[in-house]
Steps between C-alpha positions, in 0.01 A plus 500: 500500500427317177538130455818391322492255209763229543743489211584164338854380490524611138378846578752535779781459263651836406665611187854637568731698275850608589662825428834657594540845645822671564477644850718625785431243773712621787582848403860410450501302165259438224412149401240317302201351681270251373143583574193279456184656394180318621201565287209582727129581458523856650686651213369558141842578389701271264827518693533122433558597134665844518776556761463829701846607566504844619252784576577863474246738650474878451192607706358802659279508815222739489326549831237749371377236246580204731681352192834342408582551130785457262693240319578127569774353270556134502816327353385164367627186337280328249678192434181307459391733221175602660286743279368688806623615844222473771522695815275522807318821563216601737332834462792648298438739200747415227583814298736359247753227425825460310701206414869569439412867476213470236151560601285180480133434557386337821188333609341429850363167582155459667493575878534195705399509867799528736753496213406816298567543134789358283685750309590357155789658315617354154869405495738310267783262553744794488316734741720587800319775674135605554389837654156574633381851592226464762329637803324352806130497572279575781477134587869423530490253782872538573494865574397683815494871462495685829392858561719699735251449795538130458878500572684554826649834396167638370670725249591296191324236306614147487499206251595136536455178310409145597562276210461154653339294387391613147469867538823623325300494184283775624805752488742315251418330173684166593525136486358464855568166642708381792719280271583778254824689594653810336738772593397854501602868489282800557480886469213635734405863511308611814395854636806687642548449875389138484716179489446200278620156610482163309587135549848591365812706590345796684603856575554613851427866434231692312565606149490867440315458164258226611671253246629165635681218316501131610658176411431136585758268345363190652197348311187518700129420434246783443347439850818639651473833298447768752480878517443756779493871477460753785669720764755235596823517684775229550680385819796282489531196726840354384696472174226302308192562693269797564147619538280754303194666641308825526724754671303514823519116528882489442615492856266230605570300190868502546465396854267217407713361227835538685567124499414438143875513395565218746184311377648496145835375636321224697284397197817449302648268762194290464435467137781661298590846352252779460508544118331832458751769599329730756201416714295799581137539623235762442252574777191592302192711604218320681305383211732221393279192491751239606777459761781520253596441138827354415596714222867440415751749662203685651245331734165703525380482853186595700541765767322259737832344563624825680418408855794698673672195649598294195244238590340450167813476279436133436309616192829640365667171565223355269548751230886460509457123475315549184813601339593139504162328471292692253731761351785264448310169446154593370176304486436403132129583511262641765377141542843430652483808739593298818850454345544883559323546823529159687880503451517868607303442831729211580810713418359797690459286814841343470640855461292637802626204704858585409428866592331423834471140629299184446232592771419810309476318155301228665228757580486612139454138382205452753336832394535408141339164565211672662466718185503196280228329713283813461562511121416133448180549706412801295570342160376150589717213609420303181514794268775449223596863575682353796731296274836630462489456122218733404282513194418873438402451130242778419526657829684799663843361614453700816258231602813281577656778730388327824670344793497166322798598290669675785445273798418156359797554259734586792369211720590246214855630492500485886385132484776425258754663735374310790546172314839555337658716749584885479849438358376302203207741450722798482747324259201421279370854499837661438541284207147564380541885522839474309381268222166676434639862534318736263282208371135413543366171636169318512374268777563184295850602413568571857368174619724326249792694631410418863485133417839502317699713746347432845274200505714303273280181494465477877155321531472535880555881447241513222250342726573734790470808281204379287569806266190446281262556804650840531526603144190328341293466812267723708528647837778450757654144460505279798881503513528878515747607770374723775729676736408527857677833613619491853429872537133457394443264802568796734266702297215233509548492876483877539186505291335228708602690811343822378183337395488334849516843668871593530579869459671583167787665680594174653520295182870549435483643159791751536724320242246389246557537132239578248456123434420433869244777502332380183475145636362640835221692304423241223404224756267722710130410498301655205314704580692604805326657808499871457606562872806270455594685181485830694710356772769387251483835323563697811802303568659449153352777293412285202254747352781762454775252414763616255549133393277451197492119556383512845262796433332321210445177713361713791262689262355173353435386865347834575253486205398142614455596854338839435768678689416839384782679686728369221294609199638862455845355508402230265356744254814708513698184416276423211548849364875474509577138403455355164655145557240231413633278778344750741207643306318176390474341849370825658231563233422125500447509871268801474292352222453170677420629854204723408710819446449531122394865524827581685700312236331669208543843671859472571587343166319767322704771675850332437450279196710752282790455738526136406694352205280384199589141597369553860192680366416196278532268791292715740235588241430138457497439872258790578275415224486127559418538861239779450 
């Protein structure tokens, strides 16, 4: 990972503008919400000068051409009298542009690495609406086009988007920054027999003519724009929750998601009302590169959470929590990404504790700490990429999507809770989510808010927290809280007993959760003795596990140990799973243990099954290690 240049205090200061959008905040009454737009370095737009109020899309999805094309109409306010509207694009072809119905010339700025090309449109002080006719290109990073054989049903093609972090611009000409919010409506035409879904109010039945309309009355940033098209069916969970999936996944998905309605109710009890109306999820085909994406009203989820026993639904707790931390209160720039993910991990674990018990949540805290240790070791404990406040200037913002934002950010909040007590912490967070609802916030602004509303000049508390060491310091600070889960003590004892010769059947594992199994396997010697692996496998059937988390950990161990009995199942796993969390460690292990030829062979076979984001990551990995 590249070295980060430290920003000066002056460079850290951000320019803010305020705008007012009329939104429906709670689906009962409309009210005016102040939103703060933070100017960041990953958008070439001039949304700080021209207010982007509403987007109306009229697009068609062409599977034969692998192309989205149509019209994007922006309602704008030009109070600052700008002479040009600048929007972000990436590999878009702009066919024509109008301003208030009259055709106007447009120009494209020079290509900037990671950012794409700025679209420049002349406007006047009176311009109220700009329409752009366009179509996507072959390098649209947000889009994954799946052939029928790449889906579960094998009969119809599938398309889905992944707009985070700055990929919305590859399928919509937009002001693409996390601090730029707008409402939207859409008309989407797809082949008959397929369903279209967006991060908006969604249908529950297929349209006879293949035309779908959508409305999102709450302003959202471009990274939360989402579209999926395929052979999709809906199953209800309760009055405001449900799950979409391919038809032959529907029964499994409905069973797995059965407690999501209860999860939403529990989240509300913790941190206030759910402000988005419905909460539905879409279980995507296997190529989805991440665990989940918190698109408002419609979480996109990896099929790897379908374990048959609801044991991996903690991921949904995370995506649901984003509807407070991230979707409701959003990081101002990608340098402030920890304000989305650190808060969400903390919320997720509080929610999981409320849904299960403290002993279960404690295991998640420890596994997260282990992940953080691994990430810090990989990046380098003194690397500024381990700061919470990042500097991603001139870089792909995805460079900041590491466990630093997630786990270090969550640990800071846990440290605060440990020092002020849970009651004060929850009062603070409820106030924070309420006061910053539908707004964006930077690290510096949050720290000021924390000082004013929680620390309140308490010097002893300031010293105990030592916030600067977390936000503007590397690695894991010395005051980081580390949970010692009671349930892991029994796991450690069982592992020691097995390594000492005890039979697997006598280890007392009958009631173990996924967390206990992961801790059991992670702490095994590396490489592990192949005979011992075979003994474990005969008893616990790890090689054929239907739990993706356990299977992936086992396959990493198998590669390291040369346990060839697991290789066919591992290859099948790599052919069916597109989640980078699993792909990267497996290919990395092959490349660093003398199995480069195996890695290249498997990757060559299944590369096209993976999303472009995963392909980019793995291309670098395979080439770097060659």
